[in-house]
C-alpha positions, 0 to 999 in steps of 0.5 A, a space after each residue: 583164573 592166574 593159577 590155571 592160565 600161569 603154572 608155578 614159577 620155580 623150575 622143575 627137576 629135569 626128572 619131572 619136566 616132562 610131565 608139566 604142559 607145554 603152555 601155548 595158545 591154541 588159536 582158533 580158525 580164523 576165515 577170511 570175513 574175521 580176518 578182513 573185518 579186523 583189518 578193517 576195525 585196525 585200520 580206522 587207527 591210521 585215520 583217527 589214532 586211539 589216544 591213551 586214555 584212563 586218567 582214572 587208572 593213571 591217577 590210581 598208579 600216581 597216587 599209589 606212588 605218592 602213598 608208597 615212595 618211602 616204603 622200606 624194602 622190607 615193607 615193599 617186599 611184603 606189600 608185593 606177596 600180598 598183591 600176589 596173593 590177591 592175584 591168585 584169588 581174584 584174577 587180572 582185576 584191573 585195580 590189582 594191575 594199577 596197583 602192581 603198576 605203582 609198586 614198579 614205579 615205587 622201586 624204580 623211584 627208590 633205585 634209580 629216582 625215576 618217576 614215571 610220566 602220565 603216558 608212561 603208565 598209561 603205556 604200561 596198563 595197555 601192554 598189560 591189556 594186550 596192545 600196540 603202542 607207537 611211541 616216539 623215539 626217546 619217549 622212554 620204551 624202556 622204562 614202560 616196559 619196565 613198568 609192564 613187564 615188573 606188574 606182569 611178574 608181580 601177577 604171576 604171567 611170566 613176562 618175556 620182554 623181547 627185543 631185536 638184538 643182543 645189545 638191547 636185550 642186555 641193556 634194558 635188562 641192566 636197566 630193570 635189574 636193580 628195580 625187580 631185585 627190590 621187588 623181590 623179582 628175579 631176572 633172567 637174560 638169554 642172548 645168543 652167548 647164553 649156554 644151552 645148559 643155562 637156558 632153562 633156569 633163566 627162561 624160568 625167572 619171573 621176568 626174562 629178557 631175550 631177543 626175538 631169534 634166540 626165544 624163537 629157535 629155543 622154542 623150534 627146539 623144544 617142539 623138536 624135542 617134544 616130537 608129538 607128545 605136546 600134550 600132558 597125556 601123551 608126554 606123561 605116557 611117553 615119559 613113563 612107558 616110553 614109544 616103540 623105536 622113540 626116546 623118551 621126551 626131553 626137558 624143554 627150554 622154554 616153560 611154554 609161551 605166556 606173555 611176550 612184550 614185543 620192542 620194536 614190533 613192526 620190525 619183528 612183526 612185520 618186517 621179518 614175518 615172512 622170513 621162515 625160522 628153520 632148525 636144519 642139519 647139514 648134509 655130510 658133503 659139500 654139493 657138487 659146483 658143477 651143476 651151479 656152474 652150468 646153471 649160471 652160464 646158461 643164464 648168461 647167454 640168455 636174453 633179458 626180454 626175449 627169453 625172460 623178463 623180471 617182475 620188478 614189483 614182485 622180484 620173480 624172473 619168469 621165462 618166456 617160451 622162447 627161453 625155454 626152448 633155448 634152455 633146452 638147446 643150451 642143455 642139451 649137451 649136459 645130460 642127466 637131469 638137464 634133459 628133464 625140462 622142469 628140473 633145468 628150467 628151475 635150475 636156470 631160473 634160479 641162477 637168474 635170480 642169483 645174477 639179477 635179483 640178488 645183489 652184493 652189497 644191497 642183498 648180501 656181503 662177503 664176510 667171513 665164516 666164523 668156523 673155518 676163517 673162510 670167505 662167505 655170504 652174509 646176508 643183509 636184512 634190507 629193514 635193518 640194515 644188519 647183516 645176518 650170518 646165521 641165515 641162508 637162503 632156502 632151495 640151493 639159492 645160497 649155493 648158486 650166490 656163492 658160485 657166482 661169487 666164486 666161492 666154494 658152496 656150502 653143504 645142503 640143508 634138510 628141514 627139520 622144523 621151521 616157524 614164522 614169526 607171525 605163527 609164533 607169536 600168535 601161540 602166546 597166551 597174551 602179547 603186546 608191542 611197542 614200536 616208533 612207527 605203528 600206524 601205518 600197520 594198525 590193520 595188519 596188527 589187529 588182523 594177524 594179532 589181534 592188537 589194537 594200536 594206540 598212538 602216545 603223545 609226546 610228552 614234550 612237543 616236537 620241535 622238528 623241522 621238515 626243510 622239504 625235498 630235493 628231486 635230483 636227476 640222477 644219483 651222481 646229482 643226487 650225492 654232489 647236493 648231499 654232499 653239499 648240505 653236509 658241508 653246510 650243516 657241518 660248518 653251523 656245528 650241526 651233526 647230520 646223519 645221512 641215512 641209506 638204504 644199502 651198504 653200497 649206497 653208504 659207502 659212495 656217500 662216504 667216499 664223496 664226502 672224503 673226497 670233500 675233506 669232510 669227517 665222518 663215520 660209516 655205520 653199516 653191515 661191514 662196520 656193525 661192530 660198534 653200532 651203539 657206541 657210533 651212534 650214541 656219538 653221532 650227536 657231537 658238535 658237527 659230527 657227520 654219520 652215514 648209516 644204513 637203516 640200522 641207524 634207525 632202531 634202538 640206541 637213542 642219539 643224544 646231543 651235546 650242549 653245543 650241538 643243540 645250541 647250533 640247531 640240533 642234529 640233521 637228518 637227511 634221507 637218501 632214498 626213500 624205503 618201501 614202507 613210510 614207517 622205515 622213513 618215519 623211523 630216520 626222521 624220527 632220530 631228530 628232534 627228540 624230547 623236545 630237542 632241536 632238530 630238522 630233516 629233509 629229503 635228497 632223493 633221485 628219479 633213477 633210485 631203485 624204488 622209483 623205477 621199480 614202482 613208478 617208472 612211467 609216472 617217474 618220466 611224466 613228473 619233470 615239469 612238476 615241482 620236486 616237493 609235489 612230485 616226491 609226494 606223489 611218487 612216494 605216495 604210489 610207490 609206498 602204497 604199491 610196495 606195501 600192498 605187496 608185502 601185506 599180499 607176501 606175508 598172508 601168503 606166507 602165512 597160508 603156506 605155514 599153517 599147510 606145512 604145520 598140518 602135514 608135518 605137526 612140527 611147527 606148532 599146534 595152532 592151526 587157524 
């Protein structure tokens, strides 16, 4: 079975690569009933979480570790080869997978002195079975992935451990490299700095560490190179005789999509699920800025309410009949396409979006183009707070925002190939995931990816205390309360992490702290160069760190002994996110691995999320105690926001299927 599903590991010569099938999964069509039934089953996980189980399997792995921990390196390599032969003969039998995990644990003990905890062993076995794990910050996701990836490589499954950025890719690969080397397993690492010519060899190794963007774009490049010749027979025919007017298919970068272990899976599979990844070609000349200038001028003359209104929950602009008539009168002297009703209304609607929906220092910042060294629009990811310099908005919206900010519009781009993460990861033969916050999305994970979510209990009970909530009347009062709390904690010697949603909010808090004479550091999309170092130092005695959601993922905050004695890290949440998961990620920075710590909410009634999702309710709760008001508002807002986001992902998924059927570019799966 293994031999059929997973081709040999060696890299074929370039002249022969075109004959190799491009391994990926053709997912059968799934109708609404199937998807809904899966979602209902998965959603039960949030009510009654599936706890880790399989004590006999855990005991088997730990027994294998005890029996083999003194095994010489040469004999360990021989046992790996013997086990590989058994996998080729018998397939992915559970007992063989347990022995494989035990051998990886032996290598980890011999090389690093690391002995896996039972929950890490059980987590590794579940990853191999294709599950979603919720593991709290500091519980050892990196080591769990090493156990699973090593065992999968021994089994011939060609695992790819997929992270969210280059730093984590290199860090996790460095942690696993000596362990894999002791087992005789080769390791490939692919980051944004990896040359194109080196990538096929890197992907051909037994285990590959790569970030989500790089692997998805390399897949798109393969699909473009293969064209319609994705089946083995077509590729063989085209390689032999060619096709009239078409070049022969080129060697691929990836050997196919075999087994993915996705770290921070909620961020990749949910938060970024609806963002299409696009390979495009720029037009030769930058566009004429005049149409954008005209559209913005017309849009600024329209009145909200009378001419247009905003659907706050959907972040969408609607024109009224009066607005359409007003646009027609304002556009009459302009001529050209401005005399076409559909064209002018779309231009003005886009300009209204640029003016009112996309806000500087929240949705984007003014950065620097690395090629021209000129000012440029840099999109900021709302979920992580990280800049995304390689992304742009489609359909001229990006250019409209550039003109709004007084920049020269960049060249329009023509789409050649596109795929969403939802579609891309469904095409792996097997997939599993890890996250610190997975229960809230358990239904969606089961519905779209057939992943059952398991909650991994911490090996030491959490000591984190929730200090309650403060609901302030407005932003200035909120910032004053934040500064007062920071001063109190700083005087006690406790480190503080202040979590904000936007760049501008982080800078407002920073200015207030500076005025109060409180030393601090800021981590946001404008100051992200030393992200890992800043977060690592955030646990020092009396440290104050102001950060966007970037601080919620990836790097642990380690407490100094003095900071631990003072009471540990205190986390202040300054604005509720649209997803409860992101709030929990921030809380999870405190109290890791049994450390002391605490968290609290300091929010205001005029926070954007309140005004967007519960404006009337927020005005009615004034007599209600703060803790109850926040609980009621949060529950209502986040339920509405998460439902809307899930609907948007379903719609994007349907759109992607339709585009794929029409273009036959973005993949082979139509389910």
